C-alpha positions as CSV (number, residue, x, y, z in Angstrom):
1,M,-20.8,-13.8,15.1
2,E,-21.5,-12.9,11.6
3,K,-19.7,-9.6,10.2
4,V,-22.0,-7.7,8.2
5,P,-21.0,-4.4,6.0
6,V,-22.5,-1.3,6.7
7,L,-22.9,1.4,4.3
8,V,-22.7,5.0,6.1
9,A,-23.6,8.4,4.7
10,I,-22.5,11.4,6.5
11,G,-23.6,15.0,5.7
12,V,-21.8,17.8,6.2
13,S,-24.0,21.3,6.1
14,V,-22.8,24.6,5.1
15,G,-21.9,25.6,8.4
16,G,-19.7,22.6,8.9
17,Y,-21.6,20.4,11.0
18,R,-21.6,16.7,10.4
19,T,-24.1,14.2,10.9
20,V,-25.1,10.5,10.1
21,L,-27.7,10.9,7.5
22,G,-28.3,6.7,7.1
23,L,-26.6,3.7,7.9
24,Q,-27.8,0.4,6.1
25,A,-26.2,-3.3,5.7
26,G,-25.5,-3.8,2.4
27,V,-22.6,-4.8,0.2
28,N,-19.8,-2.3,0.0
29,K,-18.8,-3.2,-3.3
30,F,-21.6,-3.3,-5.3
31,A,-23.5,-0.3,-6.6
32,F,-26.9,-1.2,-6.4
33,S,-26.5,-1.3,-2.4
34,W,-25.4,2.3,-2.4
35,R,-28.4,3.1,-4.8
36,E,-30.9,1.9,-2.3
37,L,-29.2,3.6,0.5
38,F,-29.2,7.2,-1.5
39,R,-32.9,6.1,-2.5
40,D,-33.7,5.7,0.9
41,L,-32.2,9.1,2.1
42,K,-34.3,10.9,-0.4
43,R,-37.4,9.0,0.5
44,R,-36.9,10.4,4.3
45,R,-36.8,14.0,2.7
46,L,-33.1,14.4,1.7
47,E,-33.7,17.1,-0.5
48,G,-31.6,15.7,-3.7
49,S,-31.1,19.0,-5.5
50,V,-28.9,20.4,-2.3
51,V,-26.2,17.6,-2.3
52,T,-23.4,19.4,-3.8
53,L,-20.4,17.1,-3.2
54,G,-20.2,13.6,-2.6
55,I,-16.6,12.3,-1.0
56,M,-16.0,8.6,-1.8
57,D,-13.4,6.1,-1.8
58,G,-13.3,5.4,-5.5
59,L,-15.3,2.2,-5.5
60,A,-16.5,0.8,-8.7
61,G,-19.8,2.0,-9.7
62,L,-20.3,4.3,-6.6
63,E,-19.3,7.8,-8.3
64,R,-21.8,6.8,-11.0
65,V,-24.4,5.8,-8.8
66,F,-24.3,9.4,-6.9
67,I,-24.0,11.2,-9.8
68,E,-27.3,9.6,-11.2
69,E,-29.1,9.9,-7.8
70,F,-27.9,13.4,-6.9
71,L,-27.7,15.4,-10.1
72,N,-26.4,18.5,-9.3
73,A,-23.4,17.2,-7.3
74,K,-19.7,16.8,-7.9
75,V,-17.6,13.7,-6.8
76,Q,-14.5,14.1,-4.6
77,R,-12.2,11.2,-4.2
78,C,-11.1,10.6,-0.4
79,Q,-7.6,12.1,-0.2
80,L,-6.7,9.8,2.1
81,H,-7.8,6.3,0.5
82,V,-5.8,7.7,-2.6
83,A,-2.6,8.5,-0.2
84,R,-2.7,5.4,1.6
85,N,-2.6,3.3,-2.0
86,V,0.3,5.5,-2.9
87,L,2.4,5.0,0.0
88,A,1.5,1.1,0.2
89,K,3.7,1.2,-3.0
90,V,6.4,3.5,-1.7
91,P,9.4,1.9,0.4
92,R,9.2,2.8,3.9
93,K,12.0,4.9,4.2
94,L,10.3,7.3,1.9
95,N,6.9,7.4,3.3
96,Q,7.0,10.6,5.2
97,I,8.9,12.3,1.9
98,I,6.3,11.1,-0.4
99,G,3.6,11.6,2.0
100,D,4.5,15.2,2.6
101,E,4.6,15.7,-1.4
102,I,1.2,14.1,-1.6
103,R,-0.1,16.6,0.8
104,S,1.6,19.5,-1.1
105,I,-0.6,18.1,-4.3
106,F,-3.8,18.1,-2.5
107,Y,-3.8,21.1,-0.2
108,A,-2.7,23.4,-2.8
109,S,-4.1,26.8,-3.3
110,S,-5.5,26.3,-6.7
111,K,-5.9,23.4,-9.4
112,K,-3.4,24.8,-11.6
113,K,-0.6,24.9,-8.5
114,A,-1.7,21.6,-7.5
115,L,-1.0,19.9,-11.3
116,E,2.5,22.0,-11.1
117,V,3.3,20.4,-7.9
118,F,1.7,16.9,-9.3
119,Q,4.2,17.6,-12.2
120,Q,7.0,17.9,-10.3
121,F,6.2,14.8,-8.1
122,N,6.1,12.6,-11.3
123,A,9.3,14.3,-12.7
124,R,11.0,13.1,-9.5
125,W,9.4,9.7,-8.5
126,Q,8.7,8.5,-12.1
127,K,12.0,6.7,-12.5
128,E,12.5,5.2,-8.8
129,M,8.5,4.2,-8.2
130,P,6.5,4.1,-11.5
131,S,3.8,2.1,-9.9
132,S,3.2,4.9,-7.2
133,V,3.5,7.9,-9.3
134,K,0.6,5.8,-11.7
135,C,-1.5,5.1,-8.9
136,L,-1.3,8.9,-7.8
137,E,-1.9,10.3,-11.6
138,N,-5.1,8.0,-11.6
139,S,-6.7,9.7,-8.9
140,H,-5.4,13.0,-8.4
141,E,-7.6,15.0,-10.4
142,A,-10.5,13.5,-8.6
143,C,-8.8,14.5,-5.1
144,L,-9.2,18.2,-6.2
145,T,-12.8,18.6,-7.0
146,Y,-13.2,20.6,-3.6
147,L,-11.1,23.4,-5.7
148,H,-14.3,24.1,-7.6
149,F,-16.1,25.5,-4.6
150,P,-15.8,28.8,-2.7
151,E,-12.8,28.8,-0.1
152,E,-14.1,28.9,3.4
153,K,-13.8,32.6,5.3
């Protein structure tokens, strides 16, 4: 049996309802596979101008292709993927503490507050775990894109 990667696009409506928009066999590490999936969605009448946010894992080229195909959209890095990448560089005994601090950054009430909490994280852990701090530093702003949107009531 051959394993084949499947690209998945899930849409979330303004009302918060999720639906699978498309599935396509493809090579997930290649941007052209994602471009073909996005174009297929538009051929099937997904109105590209109403897409406002794409949440993705930071795959090289994917963000660029998404922005090119959905001109009005912003990109949000998947917080779960970033947190897992950071925690992979942390001693197991510190996973809970570091995980809680990462959540404090990602769920801050404003971008200003998130950046303040990140600076505290940086100051606290830079000497002990520079690679985990660098990993978070590389992606934390991309994890805060959602703060550009109005808060749900």
